[in-house]
C-alpha positions as a printed NumPy array, in Angstrom:
array([[  77.562,  -72.899,   94.512],
       [  79.352,  -73.598,   91.243],
       [  80.105,  -77.314,   90.75 ],
       [  81.219,  -76.946,   87.134],
       [  84.747,  -78.339,   87.604],
       [  83.591,  -81.291,   89.707],
       [  80.857,  -82.018,   87.181],
       [  83.34 ,  -81.91 ,   84.287],
       [  85.593,  -84.343,   86.131],
       [  83.077,  -87.003,   87.205],
       [  79.994,  -86.238,   85.099],
       [  76.617,  -84.728,   85.966],
       [  74.968,  -88.088,   86.714],
       [  77.709,  -89.059,   89.145],
       [  77.616,  -85.676,   90.847],
       [  73.858,  -86.096,   91.268],
       [  74.53 ,  -89.526,   92.766],
       [  76.969,  -88.08 ,   95.321],
       [  74.415,  -85.453,   96.35 ],
       [  72.115,  -88.261,   97.446],
       [  74.743,  -90.165,   99.42 ],
       [  74.659,  -90.205,  103.228],
       [  78.108,  -90.362,  104.827],
       [  78.732,  -90.924,  108.54 ],
       [  81.959,  -89.622,  110.049],
       [  82.806,  -90.707,  113.578],
       [  85.654,  -88.666,  115.062],
       [  86.07 ,  -85.085,  113.852],
       [  89.666,  -84.521,  114.859],
       [  92.402,  -83.508,  112.44 ],
       [  91.842,  -86.503,  110.175],
       [  88.062,  -86.776,  110.339],
       [  87.6  ,  -83.021,  110.017],
       [  89.754,  -82.938,  106.889],
       [  87.81 ,  -85.837,  105.368],
       [  84.448,  -84.196,  106.135],
       [  85.307,  -80.866,  104.513],
       [  86.973,  -82.591,  101.543],
       [  83.879,  -84.694,  100.887],
       [  81.651,  -81.627,  101.152],
       [  83.829,  -79.931,   98.52 ],
       [  83.49 ,  -83.021,   96.312],
       [  79.686,  -82.984,   96.183],
       [  78.492,  -85.227,   99.036],
       [  75.026,  -84.039,  100.036],
       [  74.286,  -85.66 ,  103.415],
       [  76.487,  -85.93 ,  106.511],
       [  76.17 ,  -87.434,  109.981],
       [  78.923,  -86.14 ,  112.276],
       [  79.686,  -87.747,  115.652],
       [  82.314,  -86.609,  118.169],
       [  82.353,  -86.105,  121.938],
       [  85.24 ,  -83.632,  122.083],
       [  85.559,  -79.846,  121.968],
       [  88.178,  -77.88 ,  120.09 ],
       [  91.047,  -76.747,  122.289],
       [  93.721,  -74.163,  121.568],
       [  96.331,  -76.909,  121.133],
       [  94.202,  -78.521,  118.387],
       [  94.154,  -75.504,  116.089],
       [  97.56 ,  -76.085,  114.455],
       [  96.366,  -79.463,  113.138],
       [  92.643,  -79.035,  112.536],
       [  90.435,  -77.619,  109.794],
       [  88.685,  -75.483,  112.437],
       [  90.544,  -72.328,  113.473],
       [  90.682,  -70.311,  116.681],
       [  87.152,  -68.961,  116.176],
       [  85.85 ,  -72.373,  117.221],
       [  87.867,  -72.921,  120.411],
       [  85.564,  -74.274,  123.113],
       [  82.937,  -75.491,  120.627],
       [  82.178,  -79.166,  119.949],
       [  84.336,  -80.331,  117.063],
       [  81.365,  -81.852,  115.254],
       [  79.499,  -78.537,  115.31 ],
       [  82.578,  -76.615,  114.162],
       [  83.1  ,  -78.968,  111.22 ],
       [  79.39 ,  -78.804,  110.358],
       [  79.66 ,  -75.034,  110.021],
       [  82.758,  -75.347,  107.831],
       [  80.871,  -77.789,  105.59 ],
       [  78.042,  -75.264,  105.183],
       [  80.543,  -72.589,  104.111],
       [  81.7  ,  -74.904,  101.313],
       [  78.428,  -76.656,  100.452],
       [  75.437,  -74.684,  101.647],
       [  72.961,  -77.258,  100.344],
       [  74.429,  -80.129,  102.386],
       [  72.142,  -81.717,  104.978],
       [  74.03 ,  -82.288,  108.239],
       [  73.11 ,  -84.156,  111.41 ],
       [  75.39 ,  -83.503,  114.398],
       [  75.751,  -85.693,  117.474],
       [  77.933,  -84.405,  120.315],
       [  78.715,  -87.582,  122.24 ],
       [  80.353,  -90.992,  122.126],
       [  79.468,  -93.285,  119.246],
       [  78.642,  -96.033,  121.751],
       [  75.725,  -93.865,  122.888],
       [  74.639,  -92.909,  119.362],
       [  74.686,  -96.148,  117.392],
       [  71.362,  -95.319,  115.745],
       [  73.189,  -92.823,  113.492],
       [  74.662,  -95.775,  111.589],
       [  71.23 ,  -96.714,  110.267],
       [  70.657,  -95.593,  106.695],
       [  74.243,  -94.62 ,  105.929],
       [  75.829,  -95.365,  102.566],
       [  79.331,  -95.502,  104.034],
       [  81.09 ,  -94.906,  107.354],
       [  84.332,  -92.979,  107.871],
       [  86.232,  -93.805,  111.047],
       [  88.258,  -90.859,  112.305],
       [  88.673,  -92.112,  115.885],
       [  92.105,  -92.803,  117.343],
       [  91.313,  -95.303,  120.109],
       [  90.969,  -98.911,  119.021],
       [  88.005,  -99.711,  121.312],
       [  85.462,  -97.566,  119.407],
       [  86.78 ,  -98.977,  116.116],
       [  85.883, -102.478,  117.257],
       [  82.43 , -101.28 ,  118.276],
       [  81.989,  -99.677,  114.85 ],
       [  83.229, -102.852,  113.199],
       [  80.618, -105.008,  114.922],
       [  77.808, -102.558,  114.205],
       [  78.784, -102.196,  110.551],
       [  78.811, -105.972,  110.126],
       [  75.263, -106.132,  111.488],
       [  74.13 , -103.513,  108.975],
       [  76.199, -104.632,  105.987],
       [  77.762, -101.173,  106.04 ],
       [  81.09 , -100.501,  104.327],
       [  83.565,  -98.584,  106.486],
       [  86.918,  -96.961,  105.785],
       [  89.393,  -96.656,  108.667],
       [  92.633,  -94.657,  108.799],
       [  95.547,  -94.333,  111.201],
       [  98.633,  -92.104,  111.363],
       [ 101.95 ,  -93.426,  112.666],
       [ 104.428,  -92.011,  115.124],
       [ 105.567,  -88.451,  114.325],
       [ 103.489,  -88.542,  111.165],
       [ 106.025,  -90.791,  109.434],
       [ 103.243,  -92.503,  107.546],
       [  99.822,  -94.036,  107.928],
       [  97.365,  -96.559,  106.573],
       [  93.843,  -96.68 ,  105.193],
       [  91.731,  -99.833,  104.98 ],
       [  88.448, -100.478,  103.191],
       [  86.233, -102.917,  105.11 ],
       [  83.398, -104.395,  103.058],
       [  81.341, -106.72 ,  105.306],
       [  82.072, -110.379,  104.565],
       [  83.662, -109.488,  101.209],
       [  87.074, -109.215,  102.866],
       [  88.463, -108.785,  106.373],
       [  86.474, -107.084,  109.09 ],
       [  88.43 , -104.582,  111.169],
       [  89.203, -107.302,  113.737],
       [  90.685, -109.594,  111.045],
       [  92.679, -106.7  ,  109.702],
       [  93.954, -105.545,  113.088],
       [  94.938, -109.092,  114.082],
       [  97.102, -109.201,  110.957],
       [  98.55 , -105.686,  111.01 ],
       [  98.18 , -104.137,  114.448],
       [  99.62 , -107.203,  116.159],
       [ 102.648, -106.796,  113.948],
       [ 102.859, -103.189,  115.048],
       [ 102.81 , -104.181,  118.692],
       [ 105.476, -106.813,  118.176],
       [ 107.706, -104.444,  116.248],
       [ 108.18 , -102.426,  119.418],
       [ 110.305, -105.165,  120.934],
       [ 111.075, -107.243,  117.847],
       [ 112.456, -105.007,  115.09 ],
       [ 112.958, -107.965,  112.772],
       [ 109.257, -108.863,  112.711],
       [ 107.313, -108.963,  109.453],
       [ 106.002, -105.441,  109.873],
       [ 107.957, -102.468,  111.09 ],
       [ 105.941,  -99.272,  111.284],
       [ 104.16 ,  -97.412,  114.073],
       [ 103.435,  -98.903,  117.479],
       [ 100.516,  -99.694,  119.779],
       [ 100.395,  -97.999,  123.174],
       [  99.204,  -99.564,  126.447],
       [  95.657,  -98.26 ,  125.886],
       [  95.326, -100.002,  122.528],
       [  95.89 ,  -96.798,  120.579],
       [  98.38 ,  -96.049,  117.838],
       [ 101.073,  -94.44 ,  119.981],
       [ 101.664,  -91.648,  117.526],
       [ 103.297,  -88.377,  118.369],
       [ 101.736,  -86.542,  115.441],
       [ 103.795,  -84.66 ,  112.949],
       [ 102.546,  -81.584,  111.179],
       [  98.921,  -81.407,  110.097],
       [ 100.057,  -81.864,  106.504],
       [ 101.293,  -85.363,  107.451],
       [  97.866,  -86.239,  108.858],
       [  96.178,  -84.582,  105.888],
       [  98.006,  -86.797,  103.387],
       [  96.578,  -89.92 ,  105.011],
       [  93.157,  -88.303,  105.421],
       [  93.191,  -87.248,  101.77 ],
       [  93.693,  -90.869,  100.721],
       [  90.847,  -91.877,  103.032],
       [  88.505,  -89.262,  101.539],
       [  89.425,  -90.259,   97.988],
       [  88.721,  -93.925,   98.721],
       [  85.362,  -92.958,  100.246],
       [  84.386,  -91.15 ,   97.039],
       [  85.559,  -94.077,   94.941],
       [  83.466,  -96.534,   96.963],
       [  80.39 ,  -94.327,   96.662],
       [  80.842,  -94.305,   92.878],
       [  81.173,  -98.082,   92.633],
       [  79.368,  -99.305,   89.536],
       [  79.85 ,  -96.053,   87.621],
       [  82.17 ,  -95.247,   84.746],
       [  84.573,  -93.339,   87.02 ],
       [  85.024,  -96.078,   89.639],
       [  88.61 ,  -97.345,   89.926],
       [  89.5  , -100.854,   91.059],
       [  92.186, -100.649,   93.732],
       [  95.115, -103.117,   93.951],
       [  94.244, -104.133,   97.526],
       [  92.079, -103.309,  100.521],
       [  94.839, -101.531,  102.461],
       [  97.203,  -98.763,  101.444],
       [ 100.215,  -97.92 ,  103.621],
       [ 101.685,  -94.484,  102.983],
       [ 105.2  ,  -93.286,  103.731],
       [ 105.529,  -89.586,  104.506],
       [ 109.251,  -90.017,  105.068],
       [ 111.755,  -92.789,  104.383],
       [ 110.079,  -95.699,  106.143],
       [ 110.642,  -99.42 ,  106.547],
       [ 107.095, -100.634,  106.042],
       [ 108.087, -104.211,  105.31 ],
       [ 111.229, -105.641,  106.866],
       [ 114.219, -105.138,  104.633],
       [ 112.32 , -102.896,  102.224],
       [ 112.723,  -99.125,  102.54 ],
       [ 109.841,  -97.113,  101.122],
       [ 110.893,  -93.703,   99.901],
       [ 109.115,  -90.486,  100.98 ],
       [ 105.694,  -89.957,   99.365],
       [ 105.399,  -93.543,   98.184],
       [ 102.786,  -96.114,   99.126],
       [ 102.458,  -99.884,   99.402],
       [  99.184, -101.692,   98.716],
       [  98.373, -104.812,  100.737],
       [  95.463, -107.214,  100.407],
       [  94.536, -108.632,  103.824],
       [  92.377, -111.754,  103.684],
       [  89.336, -112.408,  105.834],
       [  90.031, -114.837,  108.666],
       [  87.331, -117.548,  108.706],
       [  88.071, -118.109,  112.4  ],
       [  87.741, -114.431,  113.303],
       [  85.864, -113.922,  116.559],
       [  83.808, -111.151,  114.953],
       [  83.015, -112.143,  111.369],
       [  83.735, -115.882,  111.583],
       [  81.697, -118.805,  112.874],
       [  81.739, -117.557,  116.489],
       [  79.637, -114.528,  115.6  ],
       [  77.314, -116.533,  113.377],
       [  76.598, -118.927,  116.227],
       [  76.072, -116.028,  118.588],
       [  73.581, -114.364,  116.244],
       [  71.806, -117.711,  115.934],
       [  71.157, -117.652,  119.677],
       [  73.934, -119.855,  121.015],
       [  74.936, -117.698,  123.986],
       [  77.793, -120.012,  124.886],
       [  79.653, -118.88 ,  121.791],
       [  79.127, -115.171,  122.339],
       [  82.284, -113.079,  122.292],
       [  83.133, -109.87 ,  124.081],
       [  84.987, -106.807,  122.843],
       [  87.821, -107.659,  125.254],
       [  88.164, -111.114,  123.654],
       [  88.314, -109.66 ,  120.176],
       [  90.916, -107.051,  121.087],
       [  92.971, -109.65 ,  122.935],
       [  92.948, -111.778,  119.783],
       [  94.446, -108.821,  117.929],
       [  97.124, -108.345,  120.575],
       [  95.569, -105.191,  122.036],
       [  94.692, -104.344,  125.616],
       [  91.503, -102.505,  126.518],
       [  91.781, -100.286,  129.583],
       [  88.832,  -98.642,  131.284],
       [  89.046,  -94.864,  131.506],
       [  88.097,  -93.137,  134.702],
       [  85.766,  -90.146,  134.524],
       [  88.759,  -87.926,  135.348],
       [  90.75 ,  -89.467,  132.481],
       [  87.875,  -88.923,  130.058],
       [  87.641,  -85.249,  130.901],
       [  91.408,  -84.793,  130.891],
       [  92.319,  -86.669,  127.739],
       [  95.406,  -85.43 ,  125.965],
       [  95.096,  -83.941,  122.533],
       [  98.274,  -85.488,  121.183],
       [  96.666,  -88.493,  119.467],
       [  97.163,  -88.554,  115.711],
       [  93.507,  -88.366,  114.712],
       [  92.92 ,  -85.313,  116.912]])
């Protein structure tokens, strides 16, 4: 494998650093799959891939895996594609839900969230806080009109719950209140970005930003690290009113810096008391999601096996 161009861009020492990094990617749909292959092509040497879904025929038009992989677990399909691009990469594959495979988060250098449902994101958020693990989350809006990427550094900024309470609540309100502070996307009744996806290229633009920010975080402290203007970037794929009264033109982006909420049920005093053994202050996932304006609905076994493939991250 010839890494000459990557090495000339970032330097041999930094390329060697990336080869030692261990990246976890949870959710290997259209977004997560793109991020995984992109990172492999950028020199990352160790991957942990987690997904409980299999590739279906309807996925192929918006996934890095083609029709050869129909019926195979998405994580295994993406692992094979990584090996085609970076034969030296070490890859661990878990076919299952992240809630049943939380041990894979141990020893990671960074986590990439490629899941579409909000519930698993809150689980990841809590587990990353426990481990001091930086995570980068992404979401694509309705019809691929845009999307956002957020960098969550434990206790050095908002946790995902803080962030969602600030942004996702605005998304939910915008459905019935178009003059709210935020006006992009929408949250569905299952607490998921209710996004009829556009073309794969619309998802890929958001995923590309996510992958680039992952690389930048992994190179923190080096001469090629770039300081970003905020912890959240909101991308417009088409003309989009991201902030009320302000039209963002196609292919532009807005950076936002969301502050950590000291009263957050996850990273605020409630969690600290809970970890100290005060069970009366313990908080549940339902409480946290309710605080963010989201509703968690239990899926029946039939629903789990019959899930649609129209979510943006798939």
